[in-house]
Each structure stands twice: as structure tokens, then as C-alpha cells.
NUVO-274395 format. One record per residue (C-alpha): chain; x, y, z; residue in one letter. Coordinates in steps of 0.2 Angstrom, whole numbers, plus 5000, padded with zeros to 4 digits. Example, Ala and Ser with C-alpha at 12.3 -4.5 7.8 and 13.67 -1.06 7.14 Angstrom:
BEGIN
A; 5062; 4978; 5039; A
A; 5068; 4995; 5036; S
//
This chain:
BEGIN
A; 5605; 5386; 5522; X
A; 5611; 5385; 5541; X
A; 5604; 5402; 5549; X
A; 5612; 5399; 5565; X
A; 5619; 5414; 5573; X
A; 5639; 5415; 5573; X
A; 5646; 5420; 5591; X
A; 5649; 5435; 5584; X
A; 5633; 5440; 5577; X
A; 5623; 5434; 5596; X
A; 5637; 5447; 5606; X
A; 5628; 5459; 5592; X
A; 5610; 5456; 5594; X
A; 5614; 5457; 5614; X
A; 5623; 5475; 5612; X
A; 5610; 5481; 5603; X
A; 5597; 5473; 5613; X
A; 5607; 5481; 5628; X
A; 5606; 5498; 5621; X
A; 5589; 5499; 5613; X
A; 5584; 5495; 5634; X
A; 5594; 5507; 5641; X
A; 5594; 5521; 5628; X
A; 5579; 5520; 5621; X
A; 5564; 5512; 5630; X
A; 5563; 5520; 5645; X
A; 5561; 5537; 5635; X
A; 5552; 5533; 5620; X
A; 5533; 5536; 5624; X
A; 5539; 5556; 5628; X
A; 5548; 5557; 5612; X
A; 5535; 5549; 5603; X
A; 5523; 5562; 5610; X
A; 5533; 5576; 5608; X
A; 5538; 5573; 5590; X
A; 5557; 5571; 5594; X
A; 5570; 5561; 5597; X
A; 5587; 5566; 5608; X
A; 5597; 5567; 5594; X
A; 5612; 5559; 5606; X
A; 5605; 5542; 5600; X
A; 5612; 5543; 5586; X
A; 5628; 5548; 5591; X
A; 5628; 5534; 5603; X
A; 5622; 5522; 5586; X
A; 5638; 5529; 5578; X
A; 5651; 5524; 5593; X
A; 5644; 5507; 5593; X
A; 5649; 5505; 5576; X
A; 5630; 5501; 5569; X
A; 5630; 5515; 5557; X
A; 5642; 5503; 5544; X
A; 5638; 5487; 5550; X
A; 5640; 5479; 5533; X
A; 5652; 5492; 5526; X
A; 5669; 5483; 5522; X
A; 5681; 5488; 5536; X
A; 5695; 5499; 5523; X
A; 5680; 5508; 5521; X
A; 5677; 5513; 5538; X
A; 5664; 5501; 5543; X
A; 5663; 5485; 5555; X
A; 5664; 5474; 5539; X
A; 5650; 5462; 5544; X
A; 5638; 5451; 5534; X
A; 5620; 5455; 5527; X
A; 5612; 5448; 5540; X
A; 5622; 5456; 5554; X
A; 5614; 5472; 5547; X
A; 5599; 5464; 5551; X
A; 5599; 5459; 5566; X
A; 5603; 5479; 5571; X
A; 5587; 5483; 5562; X
A; 5578; 5470; 5570; X
A; 5583; 5475; 5588; X
A; 5581; 5493; 5584; X
A; 5565; 5490; 5579; X
A; 5559; 5482; 5595; X
A; 5563; 5497; 5602; X
A; 5555; 5511; 5590; X
A; 5554; 5512; 5570; X
A; 5562; 5528; 5570; X
A; 5580; 5523; 5574; X
A; 5578; 5507; 5564; X
A; 5573; 5520; 5548; X
A; 5587; 5532; 5553; X
A; 5599; 5516; 5549; X
A; 5591; 5509; 5535; X
A; 5592; 5526; 5526; X
A; 5610; 5529; 5531; X
A; 5615; 5512; 5526; X
A; 5604; 5504; 5517; X
A; 5599; 5516; 5505; X
A; 5613; 5529; 5503; X
A; 5629; 5522; 5510; X
A; 5627; 5503; 5503; X
A; 5622; 5512; 5486; X
A; 5639; 5521; 5485; X
A; 5649; 5506; 5492; X
A; 5640; 5497; 5475; X
A; 5642; 5512; 5463; X
A; 5654; 5525; 5467; X
A; 5671; 5527; 5463; X
A; 5686; 5528; 5473; X
A; 5683; 5547; 5476; X
A; 5667; 5546; 5480; X
A; 5670; 5531; 5492; X
A; 5686; 5540; 5504; X
A; 5674; 5557; 5503; X
A; 5657; 5551; 5506; X
A; 5656; 5532; 5514; X
A; 5671; 5533; 5525; X
A; 5663; 5547; 5534; X
A; 5646; 5538; 5534; X
A; 5652; 5521; 5539; X
A; 5662; 5528; 5554; X
A; 5647; 5539; 5558; X
A; 5655; 5553; 5557; X
A; 5641; 5558; 5544; X
A; 5624; 5555; 5542; X
A; 5616; 5551; 5523; X
A; 5598; 5550; 5517; X
A; 5589; 5546; 5502; X
A; 5580; 5557; 5490; X
A; 5567; 5548; 5476; X
A; 5550; 5551; 5482; X
A; 5541; 5565; 5475; X
A; 5524; 5572; 5478; X
A; 5518; 5565; 5461; X
A; 5530; 5550; 5461; X
A; 5528; 5536; 5473; X
A; 5527; 5519; 5464; X
A; 5529; 5527; 5446; X
A; 5549; 5533; 5450; X
A; 5548; 5537; 5431; X
A; 5535; 5551; 5434; X
A; 5547; 5561; 5444; X
A; 5548; 5581; 5439; X
A; 5567; 5584; 5448; X
A; 5578; 5590; 5433; X
A; 5597; 5592; 5433; X
A; 5603; 5602; 5419; X
A; 5623; 5600; 5414; X
A; 5633; 5615; 5414; X
A; 5649; 5615; 5411; X
A; 5658; 5606; 5426; X
A; 5640; 5608; 5436; X
A; 5624; 5600; 5436; X
A; 5610; 5614; 5439; X
A; 5598; 5601; 5452; X
A; 5580; 5610; 5453; X
A; 5566; 5602; 5459; X
A; 5560; 5593; 5478; X
A; 5557; 5578; 5486; X
A; 5546; 5572; 5501; X
A; 5543; 5558; 5513; X
A; 5561; 5560; 5518; X
A; 5569; 5553; 5530; X
A; 5583; 5563; 5542; X
A; 5577; 5578; 5529; X
A; 5582; 5589; 5542; X
A; 5598; 5581; 5550; X
A; 5608; 5572; 5536; X
A; 5623; 5580; 5529; X
A; 5622; 5569; 5513; X
A; 5608; 5564; 5501; X
A; 5608; 5551; 5487; X
A; 5594; 5561; 5475; X
A; 5588; 5556; 5457; X
A; 5582; 5567; 5443; X
A; 5582; 5568; 5426; X
A; 5594; 5572; 5415; X
A; 5586; 5568; 5400; X
A; 5567; 5566; 5402; X
A; 5566; 5562; 5384; X
A; 5572; 5544; 5389; X
A; 5561; 5541; 5403; X
A; 5565; 5529; 5416; X
A; 5583; 5528; 5406; X
A; 5585; 5547; 5407; X
A; 5585; 5547; 5426; X
A; 5605; 5550; 5434; X
A; 5608; 5550; 5452; X
A; 5619; 5561; 5461; X
A; 5627; 5563; 5480; X
A; 5620; 5580; 5487; X
A; 5626; 5590; 5502; X
A; 5615; 5598; 5513; X
A; 5627; 5614; 5514; X
A; 5626; 5618; 5496; X
A; 5618; 5634; 5492; X
A; 5598; 5632; 5486; X
A; 5596; 5615; 5497; X
A; 5583; 5617; 5510; X
A; 5572; 5606; 5520; X
A; 5556; 5606; 5531; X
A; 5550; 5594; 5543; X
A; 5532; 5586; 5539; X
A; 5520; 5587; 5555; X
A; 5506; 5578; 5560; X
A; 5513; 5560; 5555; X
A; 5501; 5546; 5561; X
A; 5517; 5536; 5565; X
A; 5534; 5535; 5568; X
A; 5533; 5552; 5575; X
A; 5550; 5552; 5584; X
A; 5559; 5549; 5569; X
A; 5562; 5566; 5557; X
A; 5553; 5567; 5540; X
A; 5549; 5577; 5527; X
A; 5552; 5587; 5511; X
A; 5569; 5592; 5503; X
A; 5570; 5605; 5491; X
A; 5581; 5608; 5475; X
A; 5583; 5628; 5469; X
A; 5596; 5630; 5457; X
A; 5609; 5618; 5467; X
A; 5626; 5619; 5458; X
A; 5631; 5598; 5459; X
A; 5649; 5596; 5453; X
A; 5650; 5584; 5441; X
A; 5661; 5573; 5450; X
A; 5646; 5569; 5462; X
A; 5637; 5561; 5448; X
A; 5633; 5543; 5455; X
A; 5637; 5530; 5441; X
A; 5634; 5536; 5426; X
A; 5621; 5545; 5416; X
A; 5605; 5538; 5413; X
A; 5610; 5525; 5426; X
A; 5599; 5532; 5439; X
A; 5583; 5521; 5438; X
A; 5593; 5505; 5439; X
A; 5604; 5513; 5454; X
A; 5586; 5515; 5464; X
A; 5578; 5499; 5462; X
A; 5598; 5492; 5467; X
A; 5596; 5503; 5481; X
A; 5578; 5498; 5486; X
A; 5583; 5480; 5486; X
A; 5594; 5486; 5500; X
A; 5583; 5497; 5508; X
A; 5568; 5483; 5508; X
A; 5579; 5470; 5517; X
A; 5582; 5483; 5531; X
A; 5563; 5487; 5532; X
A; 5559; 5469; 5531; X
A; 5571; 5464; 5546; X
A; 5564; 5479; 5555; X
A; 5548; 5473; 5555; X
A; 5554; 5456; 5565; X
A; 5556; 5467; 5578; X
A; 5539; 5474; 5579; X
A; 5532; 5458; 5579; X
A; 5545; 5454; 5593; X
A; 5542; 5469; 5604; X
A; 5523; 5466; 5602; X
A; 5524; 5447; 5607; X
A; 5535; 5453; 5623; X
A; 5520; 5467; 5627; X
A; 5506; 5454; 5624; X
A; 5514; 5442; 5636; X
A; 5518; 5453; 5648; X
A; 5500; 5457; 5649; X
A; 5492; 5440; 5646; X
A; 5501; 5439; 5662; X
A; 5498; 5454; 5671; X
A; 5478; 5454; 5666; X
A; 5463; 5442; 5673; X
A; 5446; 5439; 5668; X
A; 5434; 5426; 5673; X
A; 5445; 5420; 5689; X
A; 5462; 5419; 5676; X
A; 5476; 5425; 5664; X
A; 5468; 5432; 5649; X
A; 5482; 5422; 5641; X
A; 5471; 5405; 5647; X
A; 5458; 5409; 5636; X
A; 5460; 5400; 5619; X
A; 5456; 5416; 5607; X
A; 5470; 5425; 5614; X
A; 5482; 5409; 5613; X
A; 5478; 5410; 5594; X
A; 5483; 5429; 5592; X
A; 5500; 5425; 5602; X
A; 5501; 5410; 5590; X
A; 5498; 5419; 5574; X
A; 5512; 5433; 5579; X
A; 5525; 5419; 5583; X
A; 5522; 5412; 5566; X
A; 5523; 5428; 5558; X
A; 5540; 5431; 5566; X
A; 5547; 5416; 5563; X
A; 5539; 5415; 5545; X
A; 5546; 5434; 5542; X
A; 5564; 5429; 5549; X
A; 5566; 5415; 5538; X
A; 5563; 5427; 5522; X
A; 5573; 5436; 5529; X
A; 5589; 5430; 5531; X
A; 5585; 5420; 5516; X
A; 5586; 5438; 5506; X
A; 5601; 5443; 5517; X
A; 5611; 5425; 5512; X
A; 5609; 5430; 5495; X
A; 5617; 5448; 5499; X
A; 5633; 5440; 5506; X
A; 5634; 5429; 5490; X
A; 5635; 5443; 5481; X
A; 5618; 5435; 5469; X
A; 5604; 5445; 5462; X
A; 5589; 5446; 5478; X
A; 5577; 5458; 5469; X
A; 5563; 5443; 5471; X
A; 5567; 5437; 5485; X
A; 5568; 5456; 5495; X
A; 5553; 5460; 5489; X
A; 5543; 5442; 5496; X
A; 5554; 5446; 5513; X
A; 5548; 5466; 5515; X
A; 5528; 5462; 5508; X
A; 5526; 5447; 5520; X
A; 5537; 5454; 5535; X
A; 5528; 5471; 5536; X
A; 5510; 5462; 5533; X
A; 5513; 5452; 5547; X
A; 5521; 5465; 5558; X
A; 5504; 5476; 5554; X
A; 5495; 5461; 5560; X
A; 5502; 5457; 5575; X
A; 5502; 5475; 5580; X
A; 5482; 5473; 5578; X
A; 5481; 5459; 5588; X
A; 5493; 5467; 5601; X
A; 5481; 5480; 5605; X
A; 5465; 5470; 5604; X
A; 5475; 5458; 5617; X
A; 5476; 5473; 5627; X
A; 5458; 5478; 5625; X
A; 5453; 5496; 5629; X
A; 5471; 5499; 5638; X
A; 5478; 5494; 5619; X
A; 5470; 5509; 5615; X
A; 5480; 5522; 5628; X
A; 5498; 5526; 5628; X
A; 5497; 5520; 5643; X
A; 5505; 5504; 5635; X
A; 5515; 5504; 5621; X
A; 5506; 5493; 5608; X
A; 5495; 5507; 5601; X
A; 5512; 5515; 5596; X
A; 5516; 5498; 5587; X
A; 5499; 5500; 5577; X
A; 5502; 5516; 5573; X
A; 5522; 5512; 5569; X
A; 5517; 5497; 5558; X
A; 5506; 5506; 5545; X
A; 5519; 5516; 5536; X
A; 5531; 5501; 5530; X
A; 5517; 5490; 5523; X
A; 5517; 5509; 5511; X
A; 5534; 5515; 5509; X
A; 5549; 5505; 5500; X
A; 5537; 5498; 5487; X
A; 5518; 5496; 5493; X
A; 5509; 5480; 5498; X
A; 5500; 5481; 5480; X
A; 5518; 5484; 5472; X
A; 5526; 5466; 5477; X
A; 5510; 5459; 5477; X
A; 5510; 5463; 5458; X
A; 5529; 5459; 5458; X
A; 5528; 5442; 5465; X
A; 5513; 5436; 5454; X
A; 5523; 5441; 5438; X
A; 5539; 5432; 5445; X
A; 5526; 5418; 5446; X
A; 5518; 5419; 5429; X
A; 5533; 5423; 5420; X
A; 5532; 5441; 5415; X
A; 5545; 5446; 5423; X
A; 5564; 5442; 5426; X
A; 5580; 5448; 5434; X
A; 5595; 5451; 5423; X
A; 5611; 5449; 5435; X
A; 5616; 5469; 5438; X
A; 5634; 5473; 5430; X
A; 5638; 5482; 5448; X
A; 5632; 5469; 5461; X
A; 5635; 5473; 5480; X
A; 5652; 5463; 5483; X
A; 5649; 5445; 5491; X
A; 5654; 5446; 5509; X
A; 5670; 5445; 5513; X
A; 5673; 5439; 5532; X
A; 5689; 5445; 5539; X
A; 5699; 5443; 5522; X
//
């Protein structure tokens, strides 16, 4: 497979990189301290067409391929994880799920404005007692005529206070266990919906994360995504897309760690020479670079399978697991390279270390992906082709 960037992808990378350098880098330390980013950043991302990168043009997107989405996520996380997370949730988890599973009316009503950046989408799967064990969720949706009555709560929801639309998973028939879970498109403005931001996060402080609550929310039957009982399949397919963007973002975090560490290696001297001349410092820099290059190959491999419309659960899982682990290790080494200064917010590496931990946990913990990969190798786990795969990339057709 040829992973050389096209001219269009090079232009996209340069556009996002320049945006990050101009709009995020000068302000991110302050946003991280205060726990709130300038909301105009999201509007500017929309103006650049970055909220619907790989959504077909017929639905308001830019019509680029899935590795172009990876490029966007990598460059945004080089600035800060919060902004990559916003695109991951909006595009990877929500919009791509509606593209894959939605009917034409749902695509026109929800996907088109999201792809254009006029509306923001989010994802509601995790609950206080249901994370990796999705079947343990307690939210319910009871059908009553032309509506479902939605009750329950979701936690660790990115964009909880700012998203317009939420893809929410709830039981329509708990007796069927995971086969009784269904997916719904829920609007913020509906009566009974509320949200609350989480305070005191370890990292990704510039991003909005929290809980959403449903108190007898009336969801029109037209907002059922897919069929009743398909929610678990939809959630797993959504995670294939979300994990892909998380893995790509992790590459950006490694890149940020390398850039900061290289600058400091040339700036700081000990024992009469730049610290970059010391072999053990070089070892840390070399590990970061190796992690970056290996992670990119795993991400682009998964992206190419997506471009072809092929099932990629195994490949995406491996990319997410390894890239996030490499990013966490790179951030830890970056702090070490900076010595005592790495422990203060005078330099960005302490923020990188805090931010690097969450991706190791969300969208499948390190342990979940370890088990998945082992079960593939042992033959205990085999993927069936989904009936409703994402469309293969169609280029400029």
C-alpha cells in the first residue's frame, strides 16, 4: 500500500497545521488553566470545512478519504487533545454513524448540517455503571405510539454542553440483553434533556466533558437510527470510526512531544554541551520517533481499509491501542527530557502527559484492546462483514 500523501492531503495538512499554530498554540495554556476554550475555534474549524472532512459532498461534507480525516486529527491534537476530541466525537462517532446507518430523511435533517458545521453532534454510550461492558447500561426507551420515552443518564460525554444532537443508546427490550439495545438521535432542545459539565479533570481541561440526563424525553419514532435491537451493532461500528480518529490524534501528540523535546534539547546545556548530545536523552527521542512512525503506519493501514469499504475492527483496535500507548510513553519521556521544568506548566509537556492518559482509557481501554488482539490471534474472535458498511471512498465522482 502506498501511503504517500496526495497534493490535496499535503495542502490539508498544511492548512490545519497553520490553523493550529495561529489559533490554538498561542492560547492553549490559558484555556487549559481556566478549563474553557474560546468557542469561536469550533466555528473556524467549520469555516475550513473540517467538521465533515470524509462526509460525501452530497451530504454537505468535503468528500475526502478517511486518511485525510486522520491527517486532520493528527494535526489538531498536536495543538491539544480537546480539539481533536471535538472532531472525533462530531465526525467519527456521530456523523459517520448517521452516514452508515441513517435513512435519507435522517441524513438530510441531521447529517447535512453537521457536515457543514452548522450543527454539532455528540455520542452517548457510557454510563456510570457501563463502560467497557456495554450490555450493563441502564438507560431505557419505552415505545408509546409515535414516540419513545427515553430515561437514564450518560457520563464522560464530550461536548455535553455544546452539542446540538446526540447519538444515544438505550434498551428497548432488556430481556434480549445486548440485542435489545437501540440507537436514537436526540436533540438538546427537547423537554427533559439536561447536561452538566465535569469539573476537576486530570487532563483535556480545555474540552467540555460531562453528563447528560434524560427525564422522560419524548423521542419521535423517526429518530430511531437503524432498527430496534441494532444499537449494539451500531455502537460497535461507531467505535471503529471513533477509535480510528483517536489513534490518528495520538500520532499528533507524539509529534508535539518530539517538537517540544527537540527544542529543549537544543536550548538546555549540561556538562558543557546540549543535552541532546547525551545518549540516554537521544534514546528517549529515538523511542518517540519510532513510536510516531509505527503508529502512523497502523493508522493509515486502517484508513485504507475504510477507503475500500472493508471491515477494519481488528486493524483499528491495534492502531488505537498501540498509538495511544506510544503517545503516553512519549509524553512521559518528554517530561523526563525537560527535567524539573517538565513538571511545571512553563513548558507544554506536562499538559501532554495529562492529556495522554485519557485516550488509553476511553473508546476501549488498553486492556480491552489487548484481549481483542489476543482473541483474534487465537481464533476465538472473528469479524463478520457488516450488512451496513461505510461506503468506500469515491474520490471526486
